[in-house]
py3Dmol code that shows the C-alpha trace and the ligand (Angstrom):
import py3Dmol

protein = """\
ATOM      1  CA  MET A   1     -54.685   4.807 -11.352  1.00  0.00           C
ATOM      2  CA  ARG A   2     -52.834   3.831  -8.237  1.00  0.00           C
ATOM      3  CA  LYS A   3     -50.740   1.458 -10.327  1.00  0.00           C
ATOM      4  CA  ASN A   4     -49.823   4.326 -12.665  1.00  0.00           C
ATOM      5  CA  VAL A   5     -48.591   6.434  -9.786  1.00  0.00           C
ATOM      6  CA  VAL A   6     -46.434   3.578  -8.572  1.00  0.00           C
ATOM      7  CA  ILE A   7     -44.974   3.098 -12.044  1.00  0.00           C
ATOM      8  CA  GLN A   8     -44.321   6.819 -12.425  1.00  0.00           C
ATOM      9  CA  PHE A   9     -42.630   6.888  -9.057  1.00  0.00           C
ATOM     10  CA  ALA A  10     -40.491   3.894  -9.941  1.00  0.00           C
ATOM     11  CA  LEU A  11     -39.471   5.484 -13.255  1.00  0.00           C
ATOM     12  CA  ALA A  12     -38.603   8.773 -11.581  1.00  0.00           C
ATOM     13  CA  THR A  13     -36.523   6.971  -8.948  1.00  0.00           C
ATOM     14  CA  ALA A  14     -34.703   4.984 -11.631  1.00  0.00           C
ATOM     15  CA  ALA A  15     -33.961   8.183 -13.558  1.00  0.00           C
ATOM     16  CA  ILE A  16     -32.544   9.854 -10.444  1.00  0.00           C
ATOM     17  CA  LEU A  17     -30.419   6.829  -9.598  1.00  0.00           C
ATOM     18  CA  LEU A  18     -29.129   6.711 -13.156  1.00  0.00           C
ATOM     19  CA  LEU A  19     -28.264  10.393 -13.058  1.00  0.00           C
ATOM     20  CA  VAL A  20     -26.441  10.068  -9.729  1.00  0.00           C
ATOM     21  CA  GLY A  21     -24.640   6.997 -11.043  1.00  0.00           C
ATOM     22  CA  TYR A  22     -23.676   8.855 -14.203  1.00  0.00           C
ATOM     23  CA  GLN A  23     -22.244  11.801 -12.309  1.00  0.00           C
ATOM     24  CA  PHE A  24     -20.227   9.600 -10.020  1.00  0.00           C
ATOM     25  CA  PHE A  25     -18.919   6.946 -12.304  1.00  0.00           C
ATOM     26  CA  GLY A  26     -18.946   8.543 -15.704  1.00  0.00           C
ATOM     27  CA  SER A  27     -21.171   5.935 -17.270  1.00  0.00           C
ATOM     28  CA  ALA A  28     -24.915   5.677 -17.537  1.00  0.00           C
ATOM     29  CA  GLY A  29     -24.798   1.869 -17.381  1.00  0.00           C
ATOM     30  CA  GLY A  30     -24.740   0.044 -14.069  1.00  0.00           C
ATOM     31  CA  GLU A  31     -21.388  -1.372 -15.134  1.00  0.00           C
ATOM     32  CA  LEU A  32     -19.263   1.140 -13.299  1.00  0.00           C
ATOM     33  CA  ALA A  33     -21.494   1.350 -10.262  1.00  0.00           C
ATOM     34  CA  LYS A  34     -18.840  -0.522  -8.347  1.00  0.00           C
ATOM     35  CA  ILE A  35     -15.180   0.024  -7.695  1.00  0.00           C
ATOM     36  CA  ARG A  36     -12.607  -2.726  -8.071  1.00  0.00           C
ATOM     37  CA  ILE A  37      -9.164  -2.038  -6.666  1.00  0.00           C
ATOM     38  CA  ALA A  38      -6.311  -4.089  -8.161  1.00  0.00           C
ATOM     39  CA  THR A  39      -3.818  -4.912  -5.387  1.00  0.00           C
ATOM     40  CA  GLY A  40      -1.257  -7.746  -5.176  1.00  0.00           C
ATOM     41  CA  GLY A  41      -0.649 -11.084  -3.494  1.00  0.00           C
ATOM     42  CA  SER A  42      -2.328 -11.839  -0.172  1.00  0.00           C
ATOM     43  CA  SER A  43       1.029 -11.621   1.660  1.00  0.00           C
ATOM     44  CA  GLY A  44       1.865  -8.124   0.378  1.00  0.00           C
ATOM     45  CA  ILE A  45       1.051  -4.629   1.556  1.00  0.00           C
ATOM     46  CA  TYR A  46      -0.998  -3.608  -1.504  1.00  0.00           C
ATOM     47  CA  PHE A  47      -3.589  -6.232  -0.585  1.00  0.00           C
ATOM     48  CA  ALA A  48      -3.918  -5.209   3.078  1.00  0.00           C
ATOM     49  CA  TYR A  49      -3.909  -1.513   2.169  1.00  0.00           C
ATOM     50  CA  GLY A  50      -6.391  -2.085  -0.662  1.00  0.00           C
ATOM     51  CA  ASN A  51      -8.776  -3.907   1.646  1.00  0.00           C
ATOM     52  CA  ALA A  52      -8.606  -1.118   4.224  1.00  0.00           C
ATOM     53  CA  LEU A  53      -9.296   1.428   1.471  1.00  0.00           C
ATOM     54  CA  ALA A  54     -12.143  -0.673   0.052  1.00  0.00           C
ATOM     55  CA  ASP A  55     -13.862  -0.783   3.453  1.00  0.00           C
ATOM     56  CA  MET A  56     -13.652   2.985   3.821  1.00  0.00           C
ATOM     57  CA  LEU A  57     -14.804   3.737   0.286  1.00  0.00           C
ATOM     58  CA  GLU A  58     -17.729   1.390   0.556  1.00  0.00           C
ATOM     59  CA  LYS A  59     -18.968   3.192   3.671  1.00  0.00           C
ATOM     60  CA  ARG A  60     -18.440   6.707   2.339  1.00  0.00           C
ATOM     61  CA  MET A  61     -19.406   6.292  -1.297  1.00  0.00           C
ATOM     62  CA  ASN A  62     -22.160   3.789  -0.855  1.00  0.00           C
ATOM     63  CA  VAL A  63     -21.098   1.534  -3.733  1.00  0.00           C
ATOM     64  CA  PRO A  64     -19.717  -2.000  -3.605  1.00  0.00           C
ATOM     65  CA  VAL A  65     -15.913  -1.839  -3.488  1.00  0.00           C
ATOM     66  CA  THR A  66     -13.666  -4.879  -3.763  1.00  0.00           C
ATOM     67  CA  ALA A  67      -9.910  -5.410  -3.497  1.00  0.00           C
ATOM     68  CA  ILE A  68      -8.705  -7.803  -6.202  1.00  0.00           C
ATOM     69  CA  GLN A  69      -5.675 -10.065  -5.654  1.00  0.00           C
ATOM     70  CA  SER A  70      -3.056 -10.141  -8.405  1.00  0.00           C
ATOM     71  CA  GLY A  71       0.604 -10.777  -9.125  1.00  0.00           C
ATOM     72  CA  GLY A  72       1.371  -7.063  -8.528  1.00  0.00           C
ATOM     73  CA  SER A  73       1.977  -3.878 -10.519  1.00  0.00           C
ATOM     74  CA  VAL A  74       2.313  -5.327 -14.033  1.00  0.00           C
ATOM     75  CA  ASP A  75      -0.835  -7.417 -13.624  1.00  0.00           C
ATOM     76  CA  ASN A  76      -2.653  -4.405 -12.190  1.00  0.00           C
ATOM     77  CA  ILE A  77      -1.973  -2.300 -15.265  1.00  0.00           C
ATOM     78  CA  ARG A  78      -3.440  -5.101 -17.388  1.00  0.00           C
ATOM     79  CA  LEU A  79      -6.506  -5.300 -15.126  1.00  0.00           C
ATOM     80  CA  LEU A  80      -7.098  -1.577 -15.703  1.00  0.00           C
ATOM     81  CA  LYS A  81      -6.538  -1.946 -19.425  1.00  0.00           C
ATOM     82  CA  ASP A  82      -8.999  -4.831 -19.708  1.00  0.00           C
ATOM     83  CA  GLY A  83     -11.643  -2.938 -17.746  1.00  0.00           C
ATOM     84  CA  ARG A  84     -11.422  -5.387 -14.846  1.00  0.00           C
ATOM     85  CA  ALA A  85     -10.427  -2.740 -12.287  1.00  0.00           C
ATOM     86  CA  GLU A  86     -11.102   0.970 -11.801  1.00  0.00           C
ATOM     87  CA  ILE A  87      -8.278   1.722  -9.362  1.00  0.00           C
ATOM     88  CA  ALA A  88      -4.872   0.080  -8.982  1.00  0.00           C
ATOM     89  CA  PHE A  89      -1.794   0.061  -6.789  1.00  0.00           C
ATOM     90  CA  VAL A  90       1.323   0.245  -8.953  1.00  0.00           C
ATOM     91  CA  GLN A  91       4.987   1.061  -8.596  1.00  0.00           C
ATOM     92  CA  ASN A  92       5.773   4.433 -10.212  1.00  0.00           C
ATOM     93  CA  ASP A  93       8.407   2.841 -12.470  1.00  0.00           C
ATOM     94  CA  ILE A  94       5.948   0.249 -13.818  1.00  0.00           C
ATOM     95  CA  MET A  95       3.245   2.886 -14.233  1.00  0.00           C
ATOM     96  CA  THR A  96       5.567   5.000 -16.381  1.00  0.00           C
ATOM     97  CA  TYR A  97       6.806   2.112 -18.523  1.00  0.00           C
ATOM     98  CA  ALA A  98       3.175   1.093 -19.144  1.00  0.00           C
ATOM     99  CA  TYR A  99       2.152   4.630 -20.089  1.00  0.00           C
ATOM    100  CA  ASN A 100       5.041   4.946 -22.544  1.00  0.00           C
ATOM    101  CA  GLY A 101       4.978   1.352 -23.776  1.00  0.00           C
ATOM    102  CA  THR A 102       8.597   0.715 -22.851  1.00  0.00           C
ATOM    103  CA  ASN A 103      10.474  -2.012 -20.968  1.00  0.00           C
ATOM    104  CA  PHE A 104       8.088  -4.794 -19.806  1.00  0.00           C
ATOM    105  CA  PHE A 105       5.412  -3.155 -21.967  1.00  0.00           C
ATOM    106  CA  SER A 106       7.359  -2.781 -25.202  1.00  0.00           C
ATOM    107  CA  THR A 107       5.524  -5.620 -26.946  1.00  0.00           C
ATOM    108  CA  GLU A 108       2.024  -4.550 -25.948  1.00  0.00           C
ATOM    109  CA  GLY A 109       2.728  -0.848 -26.587  1.00  0.00           C
ATOM    110  CA  GLU A 110       1.725   2.306 -24.767  1.00  0.00           C
ATOM    111  CA  PHE A 111      -1.417   2.462 -22.638  1.00  0.00           C
ATOM    112  CA  LYS A 112      -2.727   5.982 -22.093  1.00  0.00           C
ATOM    113  CA  ASP A 113      -6.234   5.431 -20.761  1.00  0.00           C
ATOM    114  CA  PHE A 114      -5.295   5.751 -17.101  1.00  0.00           C
ATOM    115  CA  SER A 115      -3.804   8.422 -14.871  1.00  0.00           C
ATOM    116  CA  ALA A 116      -2.096   8.829 -11.543  1.00  0.00           C
ATOM    117  CA  ILE A 117      -4.084   9.882  -8.507  1.00  0.00           C
ATOM    118  CA  ALA A 118      -1.531   9.905  -5.653  1.00  0.00           C
ATOM    119  CA  GLY A 119       1.856   8.604  -4.580  1.00  0.00           C
ATOM    120  CA  ILE A 120       1.359   6.946  -1.209  1.00  0.00           C
ATOM    121  CA  TYR A 121       4.536   5.395   0.259  1.00  0.00           C
ATOM    122  CA  ALA A 122       8.061   4.206  -0.549  1.00  0.00           C
ATOM    123  CA  GLU A 123       8.552   0.621  -1.650  1.00  0.00           C
ATOM    124  CA  THR A 124      11.970  -0.717  -0.854  1.00  0.00           C
ATOM    125  CA  CYS A 125      13.777  -3.176  -3.110  1.00  0.00           C
ATOM    126  CA  GLN A 126      14.680  -5.883  -0.615  1.00  0.00           C
ATOM    127  CA  VAL A 127      16.898  -8.808  -1.523  1.00  0.00           C
ATOM    128  CA  VAL A 128      16.469 -11.354   1.252  1.00  0.00           C
ATOM    129  CA  ALA A 129      19.137 -14.066   1.348  1.00  0.00           C
ATOM    130  CA  ARG A 130      20.620 -16.839   3.487  1.00  0.00           C
ATOM    131  CA  ARG A 131      23.206 -15.554   5.884  1.00  0.00           C
ATOM    132  CA  GLU A 132      26.109 -17.234   4.107  1.00  0.00           C
ATOM    133  CA  ILE A 133      25.341 -15.182   0.971  1.00  0.00           C
ATOM    134  CA  SER A 134      26.940 -11.816   1.545  1.00  0.00           C
ATOM    135  CA  SER A 135      26.415  -9.862  -1.676  1.00  0.00           C
ATOM    136  CA  ILE A 136      24.266  -9.723  -4.767  1.00  0.00           C
ATOM    137  CA  SER A 137      27.211 -11.055  -6.811  1.00  0.00           C
ATOM    138  CA  ASP A 138      27.127 -14.145  -4.580  1.00  0.00           C
ATOM    139  CA  LEU A 139      23.672 -14.983  -5.930  1.00  0.00           C
ATOM    140  CA  ASN A 140      25.521 -16.414  -8.929  1.00  0.00           C
ATOM    141  CA  GLY A 141      24.499 -20.057  -9.362  1.00  0.00           C
ATOM    142  CA  ARG A 142      21.858 -19.832  -6.623  1.00  0.00           C
ATOM    143  CA  ARG A 143      18.143 -20.457  -6.788  1.00  0.00           C
ATOM    144  CA  VAL A 144      16.368 -17.134  -6.479  1.00  0.00           C
ATOM    145  CA  SER A 145      12.733 -15.989  -6.567  1.00  0.00           C
ATOM    146  CA  VAL A 146      12.494 -12.802  -8.613  1.00  0.00           C
ATOM    147  CA  GLY A 147       8.899 -12.038  -7.581  1.00  0.00           C
ATOM    148  CA  ASP A 148       5.547 -13.296  -8.746  1.00  0.00           C
ATOM    149  CA  GLU A 149       4.500 -13.449 -12.407  1.00  0.00           C
ATOM    150  CA  GLY A 150       2.991 -10.042 -13.170  1.00  0.00           C
ATOM    151  CA  SER A 151       4.830  -8.299 -10.365  1.00  0.00           C
ATOM    152  CA  GLY A 152       6.785  -5.076 -10.477  1.00  0.00           C
ATOM    153  CA  THR A 153       9.284  -6.790  -8.207  1.00  0.00           C
ATOM    154  CA  GLU A 154      10.497  -8.878 -11.149  1.00  0.00           C
ATOM    155  CA  LEU A 155      11.495  -5.818 -13.147  1.00  0.00           C
ATOM    156  CA  ASN A 156      13.462  -4.514 -10.161  1.00  0.00           C
ATOM    157  CA  ALA A 157      15.147  -7.912  -9.845  1.00  0.00           C
ATOM    158  CA  ILE A 158      16.205  -7.831 -13.514  1.00  0.00           C
ATOM    159  CA  GLN A 159      17.525  -4.259 -13.246  1.00  0.00           C
ATOM    160  CA  ILE A 160      19.346  -4.824  -9.938  1.00  0.00           C
ATOM    161  CA  LEU A 161      20.973  -8.013 -11.217  1.00  0.00           C
ATOM    162  CA  GLY A 162      21.899  -6.018 -14.333  1.00  0.00           C
ATOM    163  CA  ALA A 163      23.641  -3.383 -12.225  1.00  0.00           C
ATOM    164  CA  TYR A 164      25.880  -6.215 -10.969  1.00  0.00           C
ATOM    165  CA  GLY A 165      26.552  -7.423 -14.508  1.00  0.00           C
ATOM    166  CA  MET A 166      24.225 -10.389 -13.977  1.00  0.00           C
ATOM    167  CA  SER A 167      21.115 -11.748 -15.664  1.00  0.00           C
ATOM    168  CA  TYR A 168      18.741 -14.694 -15.439  1.00  0.00           C
ATOM    169  CA  ALA A 169      21.456 -16.773 -17.113  1.00  0.00           C
ATOM    170  CA  ASP A 170      23.441 -16.553 -13.852  1.00  0.00           C
ATOM    171  CA  ILE A 171      20.758 -17.726 -11.425  1.00  0.00           C
ATOM    172  CA  ASP A 172      18.148 -20.427 -11.164  1.00  0.00           C
ATOM    173  CA  VAL A 173      14.925 -18.401 -11.487  1.00  0.00           C
ATOM    174  CA  ASP A 174      11.685 -18.948  -9.585  1.00  0.00           C
ATOM    175  CA  HIS A 175       8.555 -16.788  -9.753  1.00  0.00           C
ATOM    176  CA  LEU A 176       6.994 -16.756  -6.314  1.00  0.00           C
ATOM    177  CA  SER A 177       4.777 -14.386  -4.343  1.00  0.00           C
ATOM    178  CA  PHE A 178       6.224 -12.982  -1.107  1.00  0.00           C
ATOM    179  CA  GLY A 179       4.422 -15.571   1.008  1.00  0.00           C
ATOM    180  CA  ALA A 180       5.459 -18.447  -1.259  1.00  0.00           C
ATOM    181  CA  SER A 181       9.050 -17.134  -1.278  1.00  0.00           C
ATOM    182  CA  VAL A 182       9.159 -17.260   2.511  1.00  0.00           C
ATOM    183  CA  SER A 183       7.828 -20.846   2.541  1.00  0.00           C
ATOM    184  CA  ALA A 184      10.291 -21.947  -0.161  1.00  0.00           C
ATOM    185  CA  PHE A 185      13.148 -20.264   1.741  1.00  0.00           C
ATOM    186  CA  ARG A 186      12.179 -22.105   4.929  1.00  0.00           C
ATOM    187  CA  ASP A 187      11.988 -25.401   3.044  1.00  0.00           C
ATOM    188  CA  GLY A 188      15.453 -24.888   1.575  1.00  0.00           C
ATOM    189  CA  LYS A 189      14.077 -24.645  -1.971  1.00  0.00           C
ATOM    190  CA  ILE A 190      15.420 -21.163  -2.676  1.00  0.00           C
ATOM    191  CA  ASP A 191      18.449 -19.285  -1.341  1.00  0.00           C
ATOM    192  CA  ALA A 192      17.182 -15.744  -1.821  1.00  0.00           C
ATOM    193  CA  PHE A 193      14.220 -13.711  -3.000  1.00  0.00           C
ATOM    194  CA  PHE A 194      13.446 -10.235  -4.246  1.00  0.00           C
ATOM    195  CA  CYS A 195      10.638  -8.279  -2.614  1.00  0.00           C
ATOM    196  CA  THR A 196       9.734  -4.706  -3.562  1.00  0.00           C
ATOM    197  CA  ALA A 197       7.337  -3.563  -0.853  1.00  0.00           C
ATOM    198  CA  GLY A 198       6.934  -1.175   2.053  1.00  0.00           C
ATOM    199  CA  VAL A 199       9.189  -1.754   5.095  1.00  0.00           C
ATOM    200  CA  PRO A 200       8.500  -3.637   7.265  1.00  0.00           C
ATOM    201  CA  THR A 201       6.968  -6.245   4.974  1.00  0.00           C
ATOM    202  CA  PRO A 202       5.106  -8.681   7.284  1.00  0.00           C
ATOM    203  CA  ALA A 203       6.264 -11.773   5.342  1.00  0.00           C
ATOM    204  CA  ILE A 204       9.916 -10.727   5.834  1.00  0.00           C
ATOM    205  CA  SER A 205       9.339  -9.869   9.506  1.00  0.00           C
ATOM    206  CA  GLN A 206       8.225 -13.427  10.224  1.00  0.00           C
ATOM    207  CA  LEU A 207      11.241 -14.917   8.467  1.00  0.00           C
ATOM    208  CA  ALA A 208      13.707 -12.467  10.026  1.00  0.00           C
ATOM    209  CA  ALA A 209      12.623 -13.493  13.505  1.00  0.00           C
ATOM    210  CA  GLU A 210      13.762 -17.050  12.739  1.00  0.00           C
ATOM    211  CA  GLY A 211      17.378 -15.875  12.317  1.00  0.00           C
ATOM    212  CA  GLU A 212      18.329 -17.523   8.989  1.00  0.00           C
ATOM    213  CA  ALA A 213      17.896 -14.518   6.711  1.00  0.00           C
ATOM    214  CA  HIS A 214      19.394 -11.092   6.134  1.00  0.00           C
ATOM    215  CA  ILE A 215      19.037  -8.353   3.534  1.00  0.00           C
ATOM    216  CA  LEU A 216      21.706  -7.798   0.884  1.00  0.00           C
ATOM    217  CA  SER A 217      22.894  -4.280   0.174  1.00  0.00           C
ATOM    218  CA  VAL A 218      22.688  -2.518  -3.148  1.00  0.00           C
ATOM    219  CA  GLY A 219      25.765  -0.469  -2.318  1.00  0.00           C
ATOM    220  CA  ASP A 220      26.344   3.163  -3.198  1.00  0.00           C
ATOM    221  CA  ALA A 221      28.214   2.669  -6.507  1.00  0.00           C
ATOM    222  CA  HIS A 222      25.704   0.121  -7.816  1.00  0.00           C
ATOM    223  CA  ALA A 223      22.752   2.193  -6.640  1.00  0.00           C
ATOM    224  CA  ARG A 224      24.122   5.240  -8.442  1.00  0.00           C
ATOM    225  CA  SER A 225      24.653   3.390 -11.683  1.00  0.00           C
ATOM    226  CA  LEU A 226      21.127   1.960 -11.397  1.00  0.00           C
ATOM    227  CA  ILE A 227      19.643   5.417 -10.823  1.00  0.00           C
ATOM    228  CA  SER A 228      21.569   6.894 -13.741  1.00  0.00           C
ATOM    229  CA  ARG A 229      19.933   4.334 -16.049  1.00  0.00           C
ATOM    230  CA  TYR A 230      16.519   4.162 -14.382  1.00  0.00           C
ATOM    231  CA  PRO A 231      15.620   7.451 -12.665  1.00  0.00           C
ATOM    232  CA  PHE A 232      12.687   6.030 -10.672  1.00  0.00           C
ATOM    233  CA  TYR A 233      14.966   4.554  -8.059  1.00  0.00           C
ATOM    234  CA  ALA A 234      16.056   6.537  -5.033  1.00  0.00           C
ATOM    235  CA  GLN A 235      18.668   5.422  -2.521  1.00  0.00           C
ATOM    236  CA  GLN A 236      17.083   4.109   0.655  1.00  0.00           C
ATOM    237  CA  VAL A 237      18.398   2.677   3.911  1.00  0.00           C
ATOM    238  CA  ILE A 238      16.533  -0.052   5.758  1.00  0.00           C
ATOM    239  CA  PRO A 239      17.219   1.033   9.334  1.00  0.00           C
ATOM    240  CA  ASN A 240      18.600  -1.230  12.013  1.00  0.00           C
ATOM    241  CA  GLY A 241      15.640  -2.604  13.941  1.00  0.00           C
ATOM    242  CA  ALA A 242      13.215  -2.589  11.014  1.00  0.00           C
ATOM    243  CA  TYR A 243      13.273  -6.377  11.222  1.00  0.00           C
ATOM    244  CA  PRO A 244      13.907  -7.883  14.653  1.00  0.00           C
ATOM    245  CA  GLY A 245      16.316 -10.771  14.016  1.00  0.00           C
ATOM    246  CA  ILE A 246      18.312  -8.881  11.375  1.00  0.00           C
ATOM    247  CA  ASP A 247      21.084  -6.724  12.815  1.00  0.00           C
ATOM    248  CA  GLY A 248      22.403  -3.579  11.192  1.00  0.00           C
ATOM    249  CA  GLU A 249      21.099  -1.434   8.401  1.00  0.00           C
ATOM    250  CA  ALA A 250      21.002  -2.281   4.710  1.00  0.00           C
ATOM    251  CA  GLU A 251      21.599   0.234   1.947  1.00  0.00           C
ATOM    252  CA  THR A 252      19.375  -0.300  -1.027  1.00  0.00           C
ATOM    253  CA  VAL A 253      17.030   1.507  -3.432  1.00  0.00           C
ATOM    254  CA  ALA A 254      13.307   2.247  -3.428  1.00  0.00           C
ATOM    255  CA  VAL A 255      10.494   3.168  -5.812  1.00  0.00           C
ATOM    256  CA  LYS A 256       7.117   4.649  -4.951  1.00  0.00           C
ATOM    257  CA  ALA A 257       3.729   2.988  -4.525  1.00  0.00           C
ATOM    258  CA  THR A 258       1.217   5.008  -6.501  1.00  0.00           C
ATOM    259  CA  LEU A 259      -2.539   4.809  -6.880  1.00  0.00           C
ATOM    260  CA  VAL A 260      -3.759   5.089 -10.445  1.00  0.00           C
ATOM    261  CA  ALA A 261      -7.246   5.202 -11.915  1.00  0.00           C
ATOM    262  CA  SER A 262      -8.902   4.326 -15.186  1.00  0.00           C
ATOM    263  CA  ASN A 263      -9.749   7.462 -17.166  1.00  0.00           C
ATOM    264  CA  LYS A 264     -13.306   6.119 -17.282  1.00  0.00           C
ATOM    265  CA  LEU A 265     -13.698   6.972 -13.621  1.00  0.00           C
ATOM    266  CA  SER A 266     -15.314  10.391 -13.252  1.00  0.00           C
ATOM    267  CA  ASP A 267     -13.583  13.405 -11.717  1.00  0.00           C
ATOM    268  CA  GLN A 268     -16.055  13.388  -8.850  1.00  0.00           C
ATOM    269  CA  ALA A 269     -15.443   9.730  -8.051  1.00  0.00           C
ATOM    270  CA  VAL A 270     -11.669  10.255  -8.015  1.00  0.00           C
ATOM    271  CA  HIS A 271     -12.029  13.378  -5.911  1.00  0.00           C
ATOM    272  CA  GLN A 272     -14.118  11.497  -3.378  1.00  0.00           C
ATOM    273  CA  ILE A 273     -11.719   8.541  -3.338  1.00  0.00           C
ATOM    274  CA  LEU A 274      -8.814  10.885  -2.543  1.00  0.00           C
ATOM    275  CA  LYS A 275     -10.754  12.734   0.112  1.00  0.00           C
ATOM    276  CA  THR A 276     -11.730   9.449   1.735  1.00  0.00           C
ATOM    277  CA  LEU A 277      -8.145   8.210   1.589  1.00  0.00           C
ATOM    278  CA  PHE A 278      -6.462  11.288   3.051  1.00  0.00           C
ATOM    279  CA  ASP A 279      -9.199  11.948   5.634  1.00  0.00           C
ATOM    280  CA  GLY A 280      -9.002   8.274   6.615  1.00  0.00           C
ATOM    281  CA  LYS A 281      -5.229   8.224   7.157  1.00  0.00           C
ATOM    282  CA  GLY A 282      -5.686   7.195  10.792  1.00  0.00           C
ATOM    283  CA  GLU A 283      -7.938   4.275   9.837  1.00  0.00           C
ATOM    284  CA  ILE A 284      -5.503   3.006   7.193  1.00  0.00           C
ATOM    285  CA  SER A 285      -2.574   3.266   9.640  1.00  0.00           C
ATOM    286  CA  LYS A 286      -4.342   0.903  12.014  1.00  0.00           C
ATOM    287  CA  ILE A 287      -4.170  -1.785   9.313  1.00  0.00           C
ATOM    288  CA  VAL A 288      -0.853  -0.952   7.591  1.00  0.00           C
ATOM    289  CA  PRO A 289       1.855   1.334   9.031  1.00  0.00           C
ATOM    290  CA  GLN A 290       2.399   2.746   5.512  1.00  0.00           C
ATOM    291  CA  GLY A 291      -0.815   4.720   6.090  1.00  0.00           C
ATOM    292  CA  ASP A 292       1.320   7.118   8.159  1.00  0.00           C
ATOM    293  CA  ASP A 293       3.212   8.081   4.999  1.00  0.00           C
ATOM    294  CA  LEU A 294       0.139   9.603   3.355  1.00  0.00           C
ATOM    295  CA  ASN A 295       1.050  13.224   2.794  1.00  0.00           C
ATOM    296  CA  ARG A 296      -0.668  15.665   0.488  1.00  0.00           C
ATOM    297  CA  ASP A 297       2.526  17.716   0.168  1.00  0.00           C
ATOM    298  CA  THR A 298       4.622  14.871  -1.255  1.00  0.00           C
ATOM    299  CA  ALA A 299       1.902  12.803  -2.953  1.00  0.00           C
ATOM    300  CA  LEU A 300       2.697  14.174  -6.389  1.00  0.00           C
ATOM    301  CA  GLU A 301       6.467  13.573  -6.319  1.00  0.00           C
ATOM    302  CA  GLY A 302       7.869  10.987  -8.721  1.00  0.00           C
ATOM    303  CA  ILE A 303       4.838  10.985 -11.024  1.00  0.00           C
ATOM    304  CA  PRO A 304       5.815  11.695 -14.640  1.00  0.00           C
ATOM    305  CA  ILE A 305       2.451  10.626 -16.160  1.00  0.00           C
ATOM    306  CA  PRO A 306      -0.690  12.821 -16.240  1.00  0.00           C
ATOM    307  CA  LEU A 307      -2.743  13.315 -13.102  1.00  0.00           C
ATOM    308  CA  HIS A 308      -6.431  12.409 -13.248  1.00  0.00           C
ATOM    309  CA  PRO A 309      -8.485  15.664 -13.443  1.00  0.00           C
ATOM    310  CA  GLY A 310     -10.296  14.586 -10.258  1.00  0.00           C
ATOM    311  CA  ALA A 311      -6.912  14.377  -8.514  1.00  0.00           C
ATOM    312  CA  GLU A 312      -5.891  17.752  -9.891  1.00  0.00           C
ATOM    313  CA  LYS A 313      -9.039  19.201  -8.400  1.00  0.00           C
ATOM    314  CA  TYR A 314      -8.371  17.505  -5.072  1.00  0.00           C
ATOM    315  CA  PHE A 315      -4.728  18.577  -4.750  1.00  0.00           C
ATOM    316  CA  PHE A 316      -5.066  22.097  -6.122  1.00  0.00           C
ATOM    317  CA  GLU A 317      -8.488  23.162  -4.837  1.00  0.00           C
ATOM    318  CA  LYS A 318      -7.219  24.728  -1.621  1.00  0.00           C
TER     319      LYS A 318
END
"""
ligand_1 = """\
10
LIG
N 5.382 -3.658 -5.450
C 5.058 -5.046 -5.572
C 4.912 -5.416 -7.031
O 4.243 -4.772 -7.776
C 3.848 -5.468 -4.757
C 3.934 -5.012 -3.334
C 2.836 -5.471 -2.411
O 2.090 -6.394 -2.766
O 2.761 -4.892 -1.336
O 5.463 -6.362 -7.394
"""
view = py3Dmol.view(width=600, height=400)
view.addModel(protein, "pdb")
view.setStyle({"model": 0}, {"cartoon": {"style": "trace"}})
view.addModel(ligand_1, "xyz")
view.setStyle({"model": 1}, {"stick": {}})
view.zoomTo()
view.show()
């Protein structure tokens, strides 16, 4: 008798847990009872930001949340597609190409089973070079890291080189993460590297302080021609003082870091993720200064793909 009561209780508890799990994660299986956030390399901002977000979500939502390392935006889309992540950090240009199956994604085709949840900060296209290299055209014949395999940075490198009438045929190409680019630069193995990330990017700050590097400009005419072909770019100035050790400002272009979610994630889960993120702005800012850029009023700018219904509810409920 007593045993029966225990069994009944256990069954009832399991049913309740299953129901709660279903409402939150959109699946009755335990499979989605965790959140994996696809970020980037360990020396980038996505990874630090993603870890800060994971800590907050785990406390508030009471599910295991992990930040996954990757090559960057392109890899992150594939992690979502393969069901290996529920949330991802991606550049808004990469997100749109993936959705439409264009550019880097033209061979694999369109991927529609994900949606945007919020734009979070500007990512600046930074071309870091030895001081004797004074323009992007001067990269001709040099050894250059165009970003990690699977990064969004690489696409920006290809398009920026293109705006200067250049391609991979004109440089000696390396695929390195931001951290590996800095090490290779120090060791004299590369002369320049591309880095699309929030400013200041810690890896660049360390290098700048050593005095050997500066940031090349994507000048007004080139920036305009780039924007006319690829509308995701916006002109952006890296202000003087952003990197102690580098004097003067650099004109360049920027895209936008955007959080996206698998469409398998329920509306409630996405709503709670956004609430946690925006309410926790102060916590995020303690880890990455880009947390200060969280702004509900501008979070939906530069997002041409559908918004997750949970995000729609969050942004339009008030
Ligand atoms: N935007 C970069 C990329 O997708 C990654 C930036 C970061 O890791 O902070 O290539």
